[in-house]
N, CA, C and O atoms as a MOPAC input file, in Angstrom:
PM7 MOZYME 1SCF
protein

 N      0.80000 1    -1.25700 1    -0.00900 1
 C     -0.38500 1     0.07900 1    -0.41400 1
 C      1.31000 1     1.55600 1     0.01400 1
 O      1.38800 1     2.74000 1    -0.31400 1
 N      2.01800 1     0.93000 1     0.58100 1
 C      3.16000 1     2.76500 1     0.91400 1
 C      3.33400 1     2.40500 1    -0.74700 1
 O      2.89400 1     3.32300 1    -1.43800 1
 N      3.94700 1     1.13000 1    -1.62000 1
 C      4.48500 1     2.27200 1    -2.56400 1
 C      3.13700 1     2.22500 1    -3.71800 1
 O      3.44000 1     3.08400 1    -4.54600 1
 N      2.04200 1     1.72000 1    -4.05300 1
 C      1.35200 1     2.06500 1    -4.18200 1
 C      0.45400 1     3.59500 1    -3.97400 1
 O     -0.33400 1     4.20800 1    -4.69400 1
 N      0.92900 1     3.78900 1    -2.83900 1
 C      0.63500 1     5.47800 1    -2.05300 1
 C      1.20400 1     5.92700 1    -3.06200 1
 O      0.71700 1     6.03000 1    -4.18800 1
 N      2.82500 1     6.37100 1    -2.52900 1
 C      4.22200 1     7.20600 1    -3.38800 1
 C      4.49400 1     6.97800 1    -5.41300 1
 O      5.27200 1     7.65100 1    -6.09000 1
 N      3.33800 1     5.54700 1    -6.06000 1
 C      3.17700 1     5.24700 1    -7.48000 1
 C      1.88100 1     6.99300 1    -8.02600 1
 O      1.86300 1     7.92000 1    -8.83500 1
 N      0.96100 1     6.35800 1    -6.75200 1
 C     -0.25100 1     7.14100 1    -7.09200 1
 C      0.08900 1     8.31900 1    -6.78000 1
 O     -0.64000 1     9.12100 1    -7.36300 1
 N      0.66500 1     8.69200 1    -6.29300 1
 C      1.18500 1    10.66100 1    -5.94500 1
 C      1.78300 1    10.92000 1    -6.51500 1
 O      1.85600 1    12.14500 1    -6.60300 1
 N      2.63700 1    10.21300 1    -7.31100 1
 C      3.19500 1    11.00200 1    -8.29600 1
 C      2.74600 1    10.81300 1   -10.14900 1
 O      2.87100 1    11.60700 1   -11.08100 1
 N      2.21700 1     9.44200 1   -10.09300 1
 C      1.03900 1     9.91400 1   -11.64200 1
 C     -0.21500 1    11.16500 1   -11.25400 1
 O     -0.89000 1    11.72800 1   -12.11600 1
 N     -0.28900 1    11.34700 1   -10.17400 1
 C     -1.32800 1    12.44100 1   -10.15300 1
 C     -1.25500 1    12.96700 1    -9.76500 1
 O     -2.28000 1    13.39700 1    -9.23600 1
 N      0.62000 1    13.96200 1    -9.36900 1
 C      0.26200 1    15.29500 1    -8.82800 1
 C      0.29500 1    16.41600 1    -9.56500 1
 O      0.25700 1    17.57000 1    -9.13800 1
 N      0.38900 1    15.94000 1   -11.04100 1
 C      0.25200 1    17.12000 1   -12.39400 1
 C     -1.01100 1    16.93300 1   -11.68800 1
 O     -0.92600 1    17.01700 1   -10.46300 1
 N     -2.05700 1    16.72100 1   -12.13500 1
 C     -3.55400 1    17.10800 1   -11.74600 1
 C     -3.92700 1    17.81200 1   -10.82300 1
 O     -4.98600 1    18.42700 1   -10.94800 1
 N     -3.03000 1    17.93500 1    -9.43900 1
 C     -2.82800 1    18.29400 1    -8.26800 1
 C     -3.78800 1    17.50000 1    -7.53100 1
 O     -4.65800 1    18.25100 1    -7.09200 1
 N     -3.99800 1    16.24700 1    -7.20200 1
 C     -4.52100 1    14.96200 1    -6.79300 1
 C     -3.43300 1    14.84500 1    -5.53400 1
 O     -2.28100 1    15.02600 1    -5.93000 1
 N     -3.53500 1    14.60300 1    -4.21100 1
 C     -2.41100 1    14.12600 1    -3.59800 1
 C     -3.22000 1    12.73500 1    -3.00800 1
 O     -4.36200 1    12.28600 1    -3.09800 1
 N     -2.17800 1    12.40300 1    -2.47200 1
 C     -2.02900 1    10.27500 1    -1.98300 1
 C     -1.86800 1    10.55800 1    -0.75000 1
 O     -1.55900 1    11.73500 1    -0.93300 1
 N     -1.81600 1    10.40900 1     0.60200 1
 C     -1.70900 1     9.48800 1     1.48200 1
 C     -1.98900 1     8.78000 1     1.74700 1
 O     -2.88300 1     8.24000 1     1.09500 1
 N     -1.54400 1     8.23300 1     2.78100 1
 C     -1.89900 1     6.84300 1     3.49600 1
 C     -1.32400 1     7.05900 1     5.22400 1
 O     -0.36700 1     7.31600 1     5.95500 1
 N     -3.10300 1     6.64300 1     5.12200 1
 C     -2.84000 1     6.68700 1     6.65200 1
 C     -2.60700 1     5.26000 1     7.08500 1
 O     -3.30400 1     4.33400 1     6.66900 1
 N     -1.12600 1     5.03400 1     8.33800 1
 C     -1.09400 1     3.46600 1     8.53900 1
 C     -1.35000 1     2.95900 1    10.19300 1
 O     -0.33400 1     2.75500 1    10.85700 1
 N     -3.00700 1     2.71400 1    10.99800 1
 C     -3.04800 1     2.72200 1    11.24600 1
 C     -2.63200 1     1.38900 1    12.27800 1
 O     -2.41400 1     0.30200 1    11.74400 1
 N     -2.52400 1     1.55000 1    13.96500 1
 C     -2.17800 1     0.70700 1    14.88800 1
 C     -3.32600 1    -0.26100 1    14.93700 1
 O     -3.95900 1    -0.29200 1    13.88200 1
 N     -3.74800 1    -1.03600 1    15.85600 1
 C     -4.71500 1    -1.87600 1    16.46200 1
 C     -5.90900 1    -0.69400 1    17.58000 1
 O     -5.90100 1    -0.24200 1    18.72500 1
 N     -7.22700 1    -0.61200 1    15.75800 1
 C     -8.21400 1     0.58500 1    16.35100 1
 C     -9.01000 1    -0.18300 1    16.89800 1
 O     -8.85600 1    -1.36400 1    16.58300 1
 N    -10.12400 1     0.12300 1    17.88000 1
 C    -11.10300 1    -0.58800 1    18.71200 1
 C    -12.28300 1    -0.30100 1    17.80700 1
 O    -13.20200 1     0.26000 1    18.40400 1
 N    -12.43300 1    -0.46800 1    16.90400 1
 C    -13.63600 1    -1.05300 1    15.81200 1
 C    -14.05600 1    -2.15900 1    16.33700 1
 O    -13.57700 1    -2.86900 1    17.22100 1
 N    -15.30300 1    -2.26700 1    15.50800 1
 C    -16.63400 1    -3.32200 1    15.94700 1
 C    -15.80700 1    -4.67200 1    15.27200 1
 O    -15.89200 1    -5.77300 1    15.81700 1
 N    -14.94800 1    -4.44400 1    13.94500 1
 C    -13.48900 1    -5.67400 1    13.47000 1
 C    -13.04300 1    -5.99900 1    15.11500 1
 O    -13.40100 1    -7.01600 1    15.70800 1
 N    -12.49300 1    -5.30200 1    15.50100 1
 C    -11.00800 1    -5.38300 1    16.31900 1
 C    -12.24000 1    -6.04700 1    18.03800 1
 O    -11.70500 1    -6.63700 1    18.97700 1
 N    -13.90800 1    -5.72200 1    18.01400 1
 C    -13.73400 1    -6.49400 1    19.20300 1
 C    -14.36500 1    -7.61700 1    19.17100 1
 O    -14.88700 1    -8.21300 1    20.11200 1
 N    -14.30900 1    -7.93300 1    17.96100 1
 C    -15.00100 1    -9.44500 1    17.80700 1
 C    -14.24900 1   -10.28500 1    17.25500 1
 O    -14.72800 1   -11.31200 1    16.77400 1
 N    -12.15300 1    -9.86800 1    17.19000 1
 C    -11.15600 1   -10.43900 1    17.13900 1
 C    -10.31200 1   -10.83900 1    18.05400 1
 O     -9.48300 1   -11.74800 1    18.08100 1
 N    -10.85500 1    -9.49300 1    19.30500 1
 C    -10.51300 1    -9.84100 1    21.04900 1
 C    -11.66900 1   -10.81100 1    20.87500 1
 O    -11.35900 1   -12.00200 1    20.83100 1
 N    -12.48900 1   -10.60600 1    20.80700 1
 C    -13.69200 1   -12.46200 1    22.28100 1
 C    -13.42900 1   -13.42600 1    22.00600 1
 O    -13.34200 1   -14.39300 1    22.76300 1
 N    -13.07700 1   -13.37700 1    19.89700 1
 C    -12.55800 1   -14.91600 1    19.63500 1
 C    -11.48500 1   -15.56200 1    20.32600 1
 O    -11.36800 1   -16.73800 1    20.66900 1
 N    -10.77400 1   -14.64500 1    20.46000 1
 C     -9.47600 1   -14.83400 1    22.30100 1
 C     -9.46100 1   -16.15400 1    23.22900 1
 O     -9.96700 1   -16.26900 1    24.34500 1
 N     -8.97600 1   -16.81800 1    22.72000 1
 C     -8.98800 1   -17.93000 1    24.24500 1
 C     -9.44600 1   -17.08200 1    25.30800 1
 O    -10.48900 1   -17.25900 1    25.93800 1
 N     -8.27500 1   -15.75900 1    25.55100 1
 C     -8.84200 1   -15.11200 1    27.25200 1
 C     -8.61300 1   -13.68900 1    26.69600 1
 O     -7.61400 1   -12.97100 1    26.64800 1
 N    -10.11300 1   -13.51100 1    26.22500 1
 C    -10.54200 1   -12.12100 1    25.42600 1
 C     -9.44600 1   -11.10800 1    26.14800 1
 O     -8.63600 1   -10.61900 1    25.36100 1
 N     -9.27200 1   -10.62000 1    27.92800 1
 C     -9.04800 1    -9.70500 1    28.92100 1
 C     -8.22700 1    -9.89900 1    28.42800 1
 O     -8.07100 1    -9.08400 1    27.51900 1
 N     -6.85100 1   -11.20000 1    28.53800 1
 C     -5.36000 1   -11.13300 1    28.47900 1
 C     -4.42400 1   -10.67400 1    26.46500 1
 O     -3.32100 1   -10.34300 1    26.03200 1
 N     -5.78800 1   -10.97000 1    25.94500 1
 C     -5.85100 1   -10.28300 1    24.12300 1
 C     -5.52700 1    -8.86000 1    23.94200 1
 O     -4.64900 1    -8.23600 1    23.34500 1
 N     -6.91300 1    -8.46300 1    24.93000 1
 C     -7.34400 1    -6.70000 1    25.28100 1
 C     -5.46100 1    -6.59900 1    25.57100 1
 O     -5.01200 1    -6.48600 1    24.43000 1
 N     -4.59500 1    -6.59600 1    26.29100 1
 C     -3.90500 1    -6.54300 1    27.61500 1
 C     -2.86800 1    -6.53000 1    27.36900 1
 O     -2.01500 1    -5.95500 1    28.04400 1
 N     -2.57000 1    -7.42800 1    25.89500 1
 C     -1.56600 1    -7.13700 1    25.59500 1
 C     -1.46000 1    -6.71000 1    23.78500 1
 O     -0.39400 1    -6.67700 1    23.17000 1
 N     -2.40600 1    -6.50400 1    23.36500 1
 C     -2.18800 1    -5.22500 1    22.26700 1
 C     -2.06400 1    -4.24500 1    22.70000 1
 O     -1.58900 1    -3.41200 1    21.92900 1
 N     -2.45000 1    -3.70000 1    24.34100 1
 C     -2.24700 1    -2.50100 1    24.48200 1
 C     -0.84000 1    -2.18300 1    24.67900 1
 O     -0.38500 1    -1.10700 1    24.28900 1
 N      0.11700 1    -3.35900 1    25.46400 1
 C      1.38100 1    -3.38700 1    26.46500 1
 C      2.19300 1    -3.36800 1    24.54100 1
 O      3.39800 1    -3.37700 1    24.29000 1
 N      1.03400 1    -3.34200 1    23.51600 1
 C      2.54000 1    -3.68200 1    22.66700 1
 C      2.56200 1    -2.30200 1    21.72400 1
 O      3.31600 1    -2.26800 1    20.75200 1
 N      1.49500 1    -0.88700 1    22.13000 1
 C      1.40000 1     0.33300 1    21.79700 1
 C      2.08500 1     1.09100 1    23.17200 1
 O      1.72300 1     1.19100 1    24.34400 1
 N      2.97800 1     1.45400 1    22.58700 1
 C      4.07100 1     2.66400 1    24.31300 1
 C      3.14600 1     3.84900 1    24.24400 1
 O      3.61200 1     4.81700 1    24.84500 1
 N      2.20400 1     4.01700 1    23.79700 1
 C      1.23400 1     5.26100 1    24.03000 1
 C      0.27100 1     4.24100 1    25.32000 1
 O      0.38900 1     4.74300 1    26.43800 1
 N     -0.36800 1     3.30900 1    25.30000 1
 C     -0.51000 1     2.89200 1    26.75700 1
 C     -1.80300 1     3.03900 1    26.28200 1
 O     -2.51700 1     3.62600 1    27.09500 1
 N     -2.53200 1     2.61700 1    24.94200 1
 C     -3.78200 1     2.84700 1    24.75700 1
 C     -3.73500 1     1.73500 1    23.24600 1
 O     -2.79300 1     1.29400 1    22.58900 1
 N     -5.71200 1     1.53300 1    23.09400 1
 C     -5.08300 1     0.85100 1    21.57300 1
 C     -6.35300 1     2.06800 1    20.73800 1
 O     -7.46000 1     2.47400 1    21.09300 1
 N     -5.64800 1     2.27400 1    19.74400 1
 C     -6.88100 1     3.84100 1    18.74500 1
 C     -8.04800 1     3.44200 1    19.26600 1
 O     -8.35600 1     2.51900 1    20.01900 1
 N     -8.77100 1     4.48200 1    18.62000 1
 C    -10.00300 1     4.95600 1    18.64300 1
 C    -10.66500 1     5.75400 1    17.19800 1
 O    -10.36000 1     6.83000 1    16.68300 1
 N    -11.54600 1     4.86400 1    16.86900 1
 C    -11.29200 1     6.01100 1    15.56400 1
 C    -11.69900 1     7.42600 1    15.56100 1
 O    -11.95500 1     8.02100 1    14.51400 1
 N    -11.76500 1     7.99400 1    16.78200 1
 C    -11.03400 1     9.48100 1    16.52400 1
 C     -9.64900 1    10.17300 1    15.53300 1
 O     -9.27000 1    10.81500 1    14.55400 1
 N     -9.31500 1     9.34800 1    16.84500 1
 C     -7.93800 1     9.34200 1    16.53900 1
 C     -7.63900 1     8.91500 1    14.83800 1
 O     -6.74700 1     9.62600 1    14.37400 1
 N     -8.19700 1     7.92200 1    13.85000 1
 C     -8.27300 1     8.21200 1    12.29000 1
 C     -8.76200 1     9.09000 1    12.35200 1
 O     -8.01500 1     9.70900 1    11.59500 1
 N     -9.66200 1     9.97800 1    12.71300 1
 C    -10.66300 1    10.98000 1    11.65800 1
 C    -10.15500 1    12.16700 1    11.80600 1
 O    -10.11400 1    12.96500 1    10.87000 1
 N     -9.60300 1    12.49400 1    13.26600 1
 C     -8.52800 1    13.99600 1    12.77300 1
 C     -7.38300 1    13.88600 1    11.65300 1
 O     -7.35400 1    14.61400 1    10.66100 1
 N     -6.54400 1    12.99300 1    11.90700 1
 C     -5.36900 1    12.92500 1    10.92100 1
 C     -6.50200 1    12.98500 1     9.36700 1
 O     -6.32100 1    13.89900 1     8.56200 1
 N     -7.47200 1    12.06100 1     9.14800 1
 C     -8.09700 1    11.71100 1     7.66800 1
 C     -8.41900 1    13.51800 1     7.08800 1
 O     -8.23800 1    13.93200 1     5.94300 1
 N     -9.06000 1    14.52800 1     8.59400 1
 C     -9.89200 1    15.48600 1     8.22100 1
 C     -8.30900 1    16.38900 1     7.89900 1
 O     -8.51800 1    17.01900 1     6.86200 1
 N     -7.35700 1    16.57500 1     8.22100 1
 C     -5.87000 1    17.09200 1     7.62700 1
 C     -5.94100 1    17.16900 1     6.99700 1
 O     -6.28500 1    18.10500 1     6.27400 1
 N     -5.40100 1    15.36800 1     6.73200 1
 C     -5.18200 1    15.23000 1     5.19200 1
 C     -6.54200 1    16.30200 1     3.84100 1
 O     -6.80500 1    17.09600 1     2.93800 1
 N     -6.88000 1    15.27900 1     4.91800 1
 C     -8.46600 1    16.52600 1     3.24700 1
 C     -8.88300 1    17.82300 1     3.61100 1
 O    -10.00500 1    18.32800 1     3.58400 1
 N     -7.60000 1    18.35700 1     4.01800 1
 C     -8.12400 1    19.89700 1     4.51000 1
 C     -7.19200 1    20.59100 1     3.48800 1
 O     -6.61200 1    19.83300 1     2.71100 1
 N     -6.96700 1    21.88100 1     3.37500 1
 C     -5.74100 1    22.54400 1     2.97800 1
 C     -5.00500 1    22.74200 1     3.28100 1
 O     -4.24500 1    23.14200 1     2.40000 1
 N     -4.31000 1    22.71300 1     4.90900 1
 C     -3.46400 1    22.15300 1     5.61300 1
 C     -2.26200 1    21.41700 1     5.15600 1
 O     -1.06000 1    21.58200 1     5.36600 1
 N     -2.77600 1    20.76600 1     4.63600 1
 C     -2.05900 1    20.04700 1     3.71400 1
 C     -1.37800 1    19.61900 1     2.53700 1
 O     -0.79400 1    18.58900 1     2.20100 1
 N     -1.72200 1    21.12900 1     1.81600 1
 C     -1.63400 1    21.13200 1     0.40200 1
 C     -0.78800 1    20.62200 1    -0.54600 1
 O     -0.94600 1    20.17800 1    -1.68300 1
 N      0.73400 1    20.89000 1     0.64000 1
 C      1.90600 1    20.34700 1    -0.55600 1
 C      2.10300 1    18.85000 1    -0.15400 1
 O      3.00500 1    18.37100 1    -0.84100 1
 N      1.67000 1    18.11000 1     0.56300 1
 C      1.78100 1    17.03000 1     1.64900 1
 C      1.21100 1    15.92000 1     0.19800 1
 O      0.11900 1    16.23700 1    -0.27300 1
 N      1.91700 1    14.72300 1    -0.43600 1
 C      2.24100 1    13.65600 1    -1.17300 1
 C      2.23400 1    12.74500 1    -1.45700 1
 O      3.13900 1    12.50200 1    -0.65900 1
 N      2.08700 1    11.94700 1    -1.84200 1
 C      3.25200 1    10.55800 1    -1.17400 1
 C      3.85400 1    10.01700 1     0.57000 1
 O      4.59500 1     9.10100 1     0.92600 1
 N      3.46500 1    10.58000 1     0.96700 1
 C      2.66500 1    10.46900 1     2.73600 1
 C      2.13800 1     8.46500 1     2.94300 1
 O      1.16900 1     7.78300 1     2.61100 1
 N      3.52000 1     8.21500 1     3.70600 1
 C      3.03800 1     7.31300 1     4.39400 1
 C      2.83000 1     6.89100 1     5.57600 1
 O      3.44600 1     5.92100 1     6.01700 1
 N      1.58300 1     7.80500 1     6.54700 1
 C      2.07000 1     8.18400 1     7.95000 1
 C      1.49700 1     6.95000 1     9.08500 1
 O      0.41500 1     6.37200 1     8.97600 1
 N      2.35000 1     6.75800 1    10.00500 1
 C      2.21800 1     5.93700 1    10.83100 1
 C      1.06100 1     6.61400 1    11.66300 1
 O      1.09900 1     7.79200 1    12.02000 1
 N     -0.01900 1     5.70300 1    11.94600 1
 C     -0.28500 1     6.76100 1    13.35600 1
 C     -1.15400 1     4.91200 1    14.32800 1
 O     -2.21400 1     4.28600 1    14.31200 1
 N     -0.06800 1     4.85600 1    14.85800 1
 C     -0.04400 1     3.52300 1    15.75700 1
 C      0.30000 1     3.65400 1    17.27100 1
 O      0.57700 1     2.67100 1    17.95800 1
 N      0.27800 1     4.50000 1    17.58700 1
 C      0.63500 1     4.75800 1    19.40800 1
 C      2.51700 1     4.10900 1    20.03100 1
 O      3.05600 1     3.61400 1    21.02100 1
 N      2.78800 1     4.48800 1    18.87800 1
 C      4.05500 1     4.58900 1    19.05300 1
 C      4.19000 1     2.91500 1    18.49700 1
 O      5.03900 1     2.40100 1    19.22600 1
 N      3.75200 1     2.03200 1    17.63700 1
 C      3.58600 1     0.50300 1    17.55700 1
 C      5.24200 1     0.26100 1    16.85700 1
 O      6.26700 1    -0.30300 1    17.24000 1
 N      4.79100 1     1.09300 1    15.54000 1
 C      6.08900 1     0.70100 1    14.58900 1
 C      7.69000 1     0.63400 1    14.75100 1
 O      8.68700 1     0.19000 1    14.18100 1
 N      7.20400 1     1.53900 1    16.17500 1
 C      8.51000 1     2.29100 1    17.09500 1
 C      9.22900 1     1.56900 1    18.41200 1
 O      9.64100 1     2.16400 1    19.40800 1
 N      9.27900 1    -0.00300 1    18.13900 1
 C      8.85600 1    -1.08900 1    18.99100 1
 C      9.32700 1    -1.79600 1    18.32300 1
 O      9.28400 1    -3.00100 1    18.56900 1

């Protein structure tokens, strides 16, 4: 996805189309709730997921929304081809 983002940014920049990628960590959604509930020990699985994120919590949909709004705004008008990790520090571990 990251290389696709970069290629699309190059291919469509001349059309004033910006392409960026949000790379989320484990975000609390209905889907991830289902995944956790199917674990042998759901509470232990949740604690393990939280422990894997240095910020000490799982992501919330609102965390993703804030970055999406920024990327859709004129404030990010010179940003294209970027892959932005929004993962509570998960990739830095």
